[in-house]
TORKE-623439 format. One record per residue: residue number from 1; residue in three letters; z, y, x of N, C-alpha, C, O in turn. Coordinates in steps of 0.1 Angstrom, whole numbers. Layout:
BEGIN
{resi:NUM&resn:ALA&nz:Z&ny:Y&nx:X&caz:Z&cay:Y&cax:X&cz:Z&cy:Y&cx:X&oz:Z&oy:Y&ox:X}
...
This chain:
BEGIN
{resi:1&resn:MET&nz:-809&ny:-183&nx:22&caz:-806&cay:-167&cax:24&cz:-803&cy:-161&cx:11&oz:-811&oy:-164&ox:1}
{resi:2&resn:LYS&nz:-793&ny:-154&nx:10&caz:-789&cay:-145&cax:-1&cz:-790&cy:-131&cx:-2&oz:-789&oy:-125&ox:8}
{resi:3&resn:PRO&nz:-793&ny:-126&nx:-12&caz:-793&cay:-112&cax:-13&cz:-782&cy:-105&cx:-5&oz:-771&oy:-109&ox:-4}
{resi:4&resn:VAL&nz:-787&ny:-94&nx:1&caz:-776&cay:-86&cax:9&cz:-775&cy:-71&cx:2&oz:-785&oy:-64&ox:2}
{resi:5&resn:ASP&nz:-764&ny:-68&nx:-2&caz:-762&cay:-55&cax:-9&cz:-771&cy:-54&cx:-21&oz:-778&oy:-44&ox:-24}
{resi:6&resn:GLY&nz:-772&ny:-65&nx:-29&caz:-781&cay:-65&cax:-41&cz:-795&cy:-65&cx:-39&oz:-803&oy:-65&ox:-48}
{resi:7&resn:GLU&nz:-800&ny:-66&nx:-26&caz:-814&cay:-66&cax:-24&cz:-819&cy:-79&cx:-25&oz:-812&oy:-88&ox:-21}
{resi:8&resn:LEU&nz:-833&ny:-83&nx:-30&caz:-836&cay:-95&cax:-29&cz:-844&cy:-99&cx:-16&oz:-852&oy:-91&ox:-11}
{resi:9&resn:VAL&nz:-842&ny:-111&nx:-12&caz:-850&cay:-118&cax:0&cz:-864&cy:-115&cx:-3&oz:-869&oy:-119&ox:-14}
{resi:10&resn:ARG&nz:-871&ny:-109&nx:6&caz:-887&cay:-108&cax:5&cz:-894&cy:-120&cx:15&oz:-890&oy:-123&ox:26}
{resi:11&resn:MET&nz:-903&ny:-127&nx:8&caz:-910&cay:-138&cax:14&cz:-924&cy:-138&cx:13&oz:-930&oy:-135&ox:2}
{resi:12&resn:LEU&nz:-930&ny:-141&nx:24&caz:-946&cay:-141&cax:24&cz:-950&cy:-157&cx:24&oz:-945&oy:-164&ox:33}
{resi:13&resn:LEU&nz:-957&ny:-161&nx:15&caz:-960&cay:-175&cax:14&cz:-975&cy:-176&cx:15&oz:-982&oy:-171&ox:6}
{resi:14&resn:VAL&nz:-981&ny:-183&nx:27&caz:-993&cay:-186&cax:28&cz:-998&cy:-200&cx:27&oz:-996&oy:-208&ox:35}
{resi:15&resn:GLU&nz:-1005&ny:-201&nx:15&caz:-1009&cay:-217&cax:10&cz:-1024&cy:-215&cx:6&oz:-1027&oy:-207&ox:-2}
{resi:16&resn:LYS&nz:-1032&ny:-224&nx:12&caz:-1047&cay:-223&cax:7&cz:-1049&cy:-229&cx:-8&oz:-1058&oy:-225&ox:-15}
{resi:17&resn:ASP&nz:-1040&ny:-238&nx:-12&caz:-1041&cay:-242&cax:-26&cz:-1033&cy:-234&cx:-35&oz:-1021&oy:-236&ox:-37}
{resi:18&resn:ALA&nz:-1041&ny:-224&nx:-42&caz:-1033&cay:-215&cax:-50&cz:-1024&cy:-220&cx:-60&oz:-1013&oy:-214&ox:-63}
{resi:19&resn:ASN&nz:-1027&ny:-232&nx:-67&caz:-1019&cay:-239&cax:-75&cz:-1007&cy:-242&cx:-69&oz:-996&oy:-239&ox:-75}
{resi:20&resn:LEU&nz:-1006&ny:-248&nx:-58&caz:-994&cay:-251&cax:-52&cz:-986&cy:-241&cx:-46&oz:-974&oy:-241&ox:-46}
{resi:21&resn:GLY&nz:-994&ny:-229&nx:-41&caz:-986&cay:-217&cax:-39&cz:-979&cy:-212&cx:-50&oz:-968&oy:-207&ox:-48}
{resi:22&resn:GLN&nz:-984&ny:-211&nx:-62&caz:-977&cay:-206&cax:-75&cz:-966&cy:-214&cx:-77&oz:-955&oy:-209&ox:-81}
{resi:23&resn:LEU&nz:-967&ny:-228&nx:-76&caz:-956&cay:-238&cax:-79&cz:-944&cy:-234&cx:-68&oz:-932&oy:-232&ox:-73}
{resi:24&resn:VAL&nz:-947&ny:-234&nx:-56&caz:-937&cay:-232&cax:-45&cz:-931&cy:-217&cx:-49&oz:-918&oy:-216&ox:-50}
{resi:25&resn:SER&nz:-937&ny:-207&nx:-51&caz:-933&cay:-195&cax:-52&cz:-925&cy:-193&cx:-66&oz:-917&oy:-184&ox:-66}
{resi:26&resn:SER&nz:-927&ny:-202&nx:-76&caz:-919&cay:-200&cax:-89&cz:-905&cy:-206&cx:-84&oz:-896&oy:-201&ox:-90}
{resi:27&resn:TYR&nz:-903&ny:-215&nx:-75&caz:-890&cay:-222&cax:-72&cz:-883&cy:-210&cx:-65&oz:-872&oy:-208&ox:-68}
{resi:28&resn:PHE&nz:-889&ny:-204&nx:-55&caz:-883&cay:-193&cax:-49&cz:-878&cy:-181&cx:-59&oz:-867&oy:-176&ox:-58}
{resi:29&resn:ILE&nz:-887&ny:-178&nx:-66&caz:-886&cay:-167&cax:-76&cz:-872&cy:-171&cx:-85&oz:-863&oy:-163&ox:-87}
{resi:30&resn:ALA&nz:-873&ny:-184&nx:-90&caz:-861&cay:-186&cax:-99&cz:-848&cy:-185&cx:-89&oz:-838&oy:-186&ox:-95}
{resi:31&resn:ARG&nz:-848&ny:-184&nx:-78&caz:-835&cay:-183&cax:-68&cz:-836&cy:-170&cx:-63&oz:-831&oy:-168&ox:-51}
{resi:32&resn:ASN&nz:-841&ny:-159&nx:-70&caz:-840&cay:-144&cax:-67&cz:-846&cy:-141&cx:-53&oz:-840&oy:-133&ox:-46}
{resi:33&resn:TYR&nz:-856&ny:-146&nx:-51&caz:-867&cay:-143&cax:-39&cz:-875&cy:-134&cx:-45&oz:-878&oy:-136&ox:-57}
{resi:34&resn:THR&nz:-881&ny:-124&nx:-38&caz:-894&cay:-116&cax:-41&cz:-904&cy:-124&cx:-31&oz:-902&oy:-124&ox:-19}
{resi:35&resn:VAL&nz:-915&ny:-129&nx:-38&caz:-925&cay:-137&cax:-31&cz:-940&cy:-131&cx:-34&oz:-944&oy:-128&ox:-45}
{resi:36&resn:ASP&nz:-946&ny:-129&nx:-22&caz:-960&cay:-126&cax:-22&cz:-968&cy:-138&cx:-18&oz:-965&oy:-144&ox:-7}
{resi:37&resn:VAL&nz:-977&ny:-142&nx:-25&caz:-986&cay:-155&cax:-21&cz:-999&cy:-149&cx:-17&oz:-1004&oy:-139&ox:-22}
{resi:38&resn:CYS&nz:-1005&ny:-156&nx:-6&caz:-1018&cay:-155&cax:-1&cz:-1024&cy:-168&cx:1&oz:-1017&oy:-178&ox:3}
{resi:39&resn:THR&nz:-1038&ny:-169&nx:0&caz:-1044&cay:-181&cax:2&cz:-1053&cy:-181&cx:15&oz:-1060&oy:-191&ox:17}
{resi:40&resn:THR&nz:-1053&ny:-170&nx:24&caz:-1060&cay:-170&cax:34&cz:-1053&cy:-162&cx:45&oz:-1047&oy:-152&ox:42}
{resi:41&resn:ALA&nz:-1055&ny:-164&nx:57&caz:-1049&cay:-158&cax:71&cz:-1053&cy:-142&cx:68&oz:-1045&oy:-133&ox:69}
{resi:42&resn:ALA&nz:-1066&ny:-140&nx:66&caz:-1069&cay:-126&cax:65&cz:-1061&cy:-117&cx:55&oz:-1058&oy:-106&ox:59}
{resi:43&resn:THR&nz:-1058&ny:-122&nx:44&caz:-1050&cay:-116&cax:33&cz:-1036&cy:-115&cx:36&oz:-1029&oy:-106&ox:31}
{resi:44&resn:ALA&nz:-1032&ny:-125&nx:45&caz:-1017&cay:-128&cax:47&cz:-1016&cy:-117&cx:57&oz:-1006&oy:-110&ox:56}
{resi:45&resn:LEU&nz:-1024&ny:-114&nx:67&caz:-1023&cay:-102&cax:78&cz:-1022&cy:-91&cx:71&oz:-1014&oy:-83&ox:76}
{resi:46&resn:GLN&nz:-1029&ny:-87&nx:61&caz:-1030&cay:-74&cax:56&cz:-1015&cy:-72&cx:48&oz:-1009&oy:-62&ox:49}
{resi:47&resn:PHE&nz:-1010&ny:-83&nx:40&caz:-998&cay:-82&cax:35&cz:-987&cy:-79&cx:45&oz:-980&oy:-69&ox:45}
{resi:48&resn:PHE&nz:-986&ny:-89&nx:55&caz:-978&cay:-88&cax:66&cz:-977&cy:-74&cx:74&oz:-966&oy:-70&ox:79}
{resi:49&resn:ASN&nz:-987&ny:-67&nx:74&caz:-989&cay:-54&cax:81&cz:-985&cy:-42&cx:72&oz:-981&oy:-31&ox:76}
{resi:50&resn:ALA&nz:-986&ny:-47&nx:60&caz:-982&cay:-34&cax:49&cz:-967&cy:-36&cx:45&oz:-960&oy:-27&ox:39}
{resi:51&resn:ASN&nz:-962&ny:-48&nx:48&caz:-947&cay:-49&cax:41&cz:-937&cy:-55&cx:51&oz:-940&oy:-61&ox:62}
{resi:52&resn:HIS&nz:-926&ny:-54&nx:49&caz:-913&cay:-61&cax:56&cz:-910&cy:-73&cx:50&oz:-905&oy:-73&ox:39}
{resi:53&resn:TYR&nz:-911&ny:-84&nx:57&caz:-906&cay:-100&cax:51&cz:-894&cy:-103&cx:59&oz:-894&oy:-101&ox:71}
{resi:54&resn:ASP&nz:-885&ny:-108&nx:51&caz:-873&cay:-117&cax:57&cz:-877&cy:-131&cx:61&oz:-870&oy:-137&ox:69}
{resi:55&resn:VAL&nz:-887&ny:-136&nx:55&caz:-890&cay:-149&cax:58&cz:-906&cy:-152&cx:54&oz:-912&oy:-148&ox:44}
{resi:56&resn:CYS&nz:-912&ny:-159&nx:63&caz:-927&cay:-162&cax:61&cz:-928&cy:-177&cx:62&oz:-925&oy:-184&ox:72}
{resi:57&resn:ILE&nz:-936&ny:-183&nx:50&caz:-939&cay:-197&cax:51&cz:-955&cy:-197&cx:52&oz:-962&oy:-190&ox:45}
{resi:58&resn:ILE&nz:-960&ny:-206&nx:62&caz:-975&cay:-203&cax:67&cz:-978&cy:-218&cx:67&oz:-972&oy:-227&ox:73}
{resi:59&resn:GLU&nz:-990&ny:-221&nx:60&caz:-995&cay:-234&cax:61&cz:-1004&cy:-234&cx:73&oz:-1010&oy:-224&ox:76}
{resi:60&resn:LEU&nz:-1004&ny:-246&nx:80&caz:-1011&cay:-244&cax:95&cz:-1025&cy:-246&cx:93&oz:-1033&oy:-243&ox:102}
{resi:61&resn:ASP&nz:-1030&ny:-252&nx:81&caz:-1045&cay:-256&cax:81&cz:-1051&cy:-246&cx:71&oz:-1055&oy:-249&ox:60}
{resi:62&resn:LEU&nz:-1053&ny:-233&nx:74&caz:-1060&cay:-223&cax:64&cz:-1074&cy:-224&cx:67&oz:-1079&oy:-229&ox:77}
{resi:63&resn:PRO&nz:-1082&ny:-219&nx:57&caz:-1096&cay:-220&cax:57&cz:-1101&cy:-209&cx:67&oz:-1112&oy:-213&ox:72}
{resi:64&resn:ASP&nz:-1097&ny:-198&nx:70&caz:-1103&cay:-190&cax:78&cz:-1098&cy:-188&cx:93&oz:-1103&oy:-181&ox:102}
{resi:65&resn:ARG&nz:-1085&ny:-196&nx:94&caz:-1079&cay:-194&cax:109&cz:-1066&cy:-202&cx:108&oz:-1060&oy:-203&ox:97}
{resi:66&resn:PRO&nz:-1064&ny:-208&nx:120&caz:-1050&cay:-218&cax:119&cz:-1039&cy:-209&cx:115&oz:-1040&oy:-196&ox:117}
{resi:67&resn:GLY&nz:-1029&ny:-215&nx:110&caz:-1018&cay:-206&cax:105&cz:-1009&cy:-203&cx:118&oz:-1001&oy:-194&ox:118}
{resi:68&resn:LEU&nz:-1011&ny:-211&nx:129&caz:-1003&cay:-206&cax:141&cz:-1008&cy:-195&cx:148&oz:-1001&oy:-188&ox:156}
{resi:69&resn:GLU&nz:-1022&ny:-191&nx:146&caz:-1028&cay:-182&cax:153&cz:-1022&cy:-167&cx:151&oz:-1028&oy:-157&ox:156}
C-alpha cells in the first residue's frame, strides 16, 4: 500500500509479544506507515473503535481472546 494524496497508510498491529510488535512496527514505520501496536484484544478493540485503519494485522493466539473473534 502506498500513501494516497500524501496521507500515510494507517495500520493496527496486534501482537502479544511487545518486543516483536515493536520490531514489526519499526519495519512498517520505515516504509511510511502509521502504526498503532496493541498486545491484547481488549486494547485492540478500543483502538479499532476509536480510529480508522487501512489495514490490521492480528495475532491469532492473544492472551485474552482469540484473534479471529
